[in-house]
N, C-alpha and C positions, 0 to 999 in steps of 0.2 A: 744462445748456443745454436750453432748451425749443424744440421745433420746431412749426411750424404745418403742418397738412395739411387737405386738402379731401377729403371722401368722398361717394360717391353711395350712396343706399339706397332701398329701396322705402318706400311710404307707411306700411305697418303698422309697420315698425321705427322710422321717424321718429316716429310717433305714440306708440309705446312709450317712446322716449327722452324725448319731451316730457312724458309722464305721470310718468315716473320723476323727471325734473328738477323738476317741480312738487311731487311728493311730498317730495322731499328739500330743497325750497326752494333749488335751485341752478340753474346754467345748463346748457345742453346739453353744453358742453365737459367739465364736471366729471362729468356722467353717463356720457359716453363713456369718460373716463379711468378712472372707477371700474369700469365693466364690463370694460375691457381688463385691469385689474389682477386682477379676479376670474377672468377667462378664463385668464390666465396661471397662476393657482393651480390651477384645474381641469385645465388641460392638463398641468401638472407632475404632479398626482396621477394622472391617467390614464396618462401615460407610465410612471411608476414602477410602478403597479399591473400594467401589461402587461409589465413587465420591459424596457422600452425605455430606461430611464434609471436611473442610480445615484442615491443620495440627494443627492450633490453636484450632479449634472446637473439633477435635479429642482428643487433649491434655486435653481440658476442660472436655470432657465426661469421659476420663480415670482418671482424677484427677492428671495429671502429668504436668511437665513443657514441653514446646514445644520441646526443645532439647531432652529430655528423650523420648517423643513420637516419634520423628523422628528416633531415634536409635532403638526403639522398632519396628517400622514399618519395618525397615531394617532387624531386626532379624526375622520377620515374612515373609520376602521375598517380601514385598510390595514395588513397585517402587514409588519414590516420584514424585509428580506432582506439582512442584513449578514453578510458573510463574515469569517472570523477576521482576515484581513489588513487589512480595512477597520477593524475594531475596534481592532487594535493601532496602526494609523496614527492613529486618533482619539485614542488615549491618548498618543501621542508629541507631537502638536501642542501641547497645553498646556505640556509640558515644554520645548519650544523657546522658547515665549514667556517663561517664567519663567527 
């Protein structure tokens, strides 16, 4: 389901969004959606890096699968902090599916 919202922003940010949308040859709405998606990913990476989120919670914040989030964290140079229990649970999950 898609929701519509209205936002207020300063002139500099509006001009930035207009420039991005022109570069991408898209509309303002798409530019905002893309930046929100990227912001979610960066927020998830930051929270995991600070120890404020588990891999699962970070994936939830980013809107990604846990495996995708783990690969993304590696791409950002973030070391994984997986405890033995988390690792074992990860091994059990595929067994449940099969």
